[in-house]
N, C-alpha and C positions, 0 to 999 in steps of 0.2 A: 239636604238629604237628612230624611226621620233619623230621630235618635234610635238607638237596638240596632242598626243591620249594620254588619258590617261587612264589607266588601273584602278578598281575598289579596291580597299585595299582587301587584303584576308579575314580579320577580317570584313569589314560592311559586305562581299558576306555573310560569317558563320553566322551573326548574323540573316540572313532575316528569319523569322518565317518555312517558306516551304522546304526550303531547307533538313532539316534533315526526315520529314515524305515524302516527295517526292524523295527524294535518295532511301528510305527504299523500296517506292512502286516500283520505277523504278529498285531495284533490284530484288524484291519479281514477278513481272512480267519476269524479264530478267529468273531467274530461272524455273520459269512456264512454259516462252515459249521454253527452254531446254527440259524439261521433254515433252512438247507436242510433240516438235519438234520430238524427240526419240521414240515416243511411234506411231507417223506416220510413221517413215521409218523401223519400225517393222512390222507394218499392211502392208506394201506395201511388204517389204520380203516376209510374207505370203502370199501374194496375186501371187505372183511369184511362189510362191513352189507350193501353190494350184493347179496353173496354169499348172503347168510341170506335178505334178504329172495324174490329169485331159487328161492331153495330152497322158499320159504315156497309160492311160487307152484304151482312144480311138486307140491308135496303137495299143494295144492288141488285144481290138476289130474286128479290121481290119484282125487280122492274124488269129482271130476265125472264122472270116465270110468268106475269101479266103480259109482256112480247111475247112468249111461248104460244102462248094459251090465243092471245090476238090471230099469231099465225096458223095456230091449228084451225081455230074459229074459218078463215077466208080461205082456207083450202077445200075445208069440209066442205063450203057454201058451193064452193066452184066445182067442187066433186058433183053435187047433186044438180047445179042446172043444166038445163037443156038448152046450149048456148048457139047460136049462128053460126060460129066462127069455132068450131072444136078443137082446132090446131092453136089458137093462142090461148083458152081458155086451159087447154090442157099445158100449156107451156108456164100459165099465170101457177095454175096448180101446183106444177115439180117446183118452179122458184117459193115460194110459197112453205112448201114442206120442207126444202132443204135448209129453208131460212129459221123453221120452226128444228130441226134438227140439230141448227148449228147453235141457239138459242138454249137449248138442250144440256150440248155439251159444254157451254160458255155456264150455265148453272152447276155444275156438276164441278169445273175447278173455283170458282165463287162460293161454294159453300165449304172445297177443302181449306180454301184461304179461311175462312170466316171461322172454319174451327182448330186451325195452328192458333188465330190469334188469342180463342178462347183458351186453348191451352197456357199459351205464354200469361194469360192473364193469370190465370189459375196459379202455375210457379209463382209469380211477381206478390199475388195474394199471400203463398203462402210464408216467401220471405217474409213479406211484412210481419206477417204472423209471428215468426221468429223474432224478427227485429224489435218487436213490441213487447213479447215477455222479456227478452234480454233486457230493456231498456227498465220494465218494474222491477227485475231480478237487480240490476245495478242501483238503481235508485233506493231499495229497501238497503242494501248494503251499504250504501254510503250514510243514508238516517242510522241504520244501527250504529256505524262506525261514527257517527258525530256523538253519541250517546257515551260513547268512551271518554270524552271530552267532558260529559255533567258527572261522571260517575268514578271517572278512572282506573274502571275495570276493564281488564286486558280482554277478560269474556267478550264484549261486547265488540271489541276491534279484531277479534278474530271470528266472530259470528257475523260480522260484515263484512267482514275480507271474503270467507266461505260463501256466501251470496252473491255479492259481487263477482266473484268466478263464477258461479252458477250462471250469470246473466253474462257474461262473456263466452261460454260455451255455448250457450241459448243461439248468442248474435251468429257466434263462428257458424252452427250448423245451419244457417240459412245461409250461406255461400257454398253449401255442398247440397242444396236440392239443385237437381236439371229436369 
């Protein structure tokens, strides 16, 4: 070790009254930060799953819309033709009109389902944002508490606790969203 640099004795360091409470606080903030981070990751995953499901529903909606237009086009053509067998043509025309109506109703149900999934996705997004904000404040509180170990000033410990508490409250508000 270079001359002139003295390290404090371990025993002296351990005798400081803030060492144990600050260490416990840092540990608690670290655990809370890990939990909030996990909840945030799960919310982001849920958000992506709802987006994928909503996208699938909109693709299904498009498929039904295409089929609807096909049925309407066939029904229109059958209505314009001068058939040799008017009864068969009229029956086919009616069949295609009924199919078109069925596709129209299916489309409405599908779009409602897609909108519900998008609303669920938006809720998961808002929850994830709250968890992310809580995580940031918990990490800031943890870092500020650790400054106490270097400075031995209780101001940093109390500041870190307060900032960490803001993070816990922010993360907890994610559970209040509906």
